[in-house]
N, C-alpha and C positions, 0 to 999 in steps of 0.2 A: 171516597173512590180515585183513586190514583193507581189508572191502566196504564204500561210501559208493556209496547208489542218493536219485539226485537227479533229483528231478521241475521239469523248467522250465519248463514249466504252471501247476504250481502254489509253486511258490518252496520246496519243503520241499527235506529230506535228511533220510533214516537211516542213520545211522553203525551197524555188528555190528561189535564188535571181540568175540575171543576168552569166544563165545553170549552178547555183553554185547549191546542196541540200544540206541541213544538218538535221538529224533525232534525237529527243528530248523527253521525256519518261516521265514519270510519269508528263504531263501536265496536270493542274486543271483546266485553266479557259483563259481566253480574254478577261482581260478590255477592256470600250473605256473612253477613255478621250478626250478634245475638240480638239488634233486633232494630237494623234497618239492613236494605240489598241497597246496595255498590257500585252504580253505571260506573264502566271504569272507559276512557276512550286515546286512540291511539295522537299522541299530541305527531303534528309533519312534521317541523323543526327537532324535534331531538330525537324522534321515534319512542318516547318512549312513554308507557301510558299515567295515563291523570285521573285522578275525581271522576265524573263529570256532572256528577246526580245520586243523591244519598237519601231514599224511602224509606218509610216506617213500614217495615212487613207486615202489619196488625192492617194495613189501609191501601196495601196494596195488590192487584194481581198479574200476573206478567204474561206475556201470547209468546209463545216462543213459532218462527219460523225457520223449518231448515229448508229452502230452496228460492 
């Protein structure tokens, strides 16, 4: 099971998979596609959004924090 903890106020994401955790900053949104979620991150140099992660919907839980 994959766990995504997305803080919409701070634009941060914690990615937890098989006991390993990674932290990402400048995350702007999580898009839903047919079979996967796509996490987008704002790029500092270009100021454009780029895909950071794609994770399968069937094995992913997303926790949103808005504070």
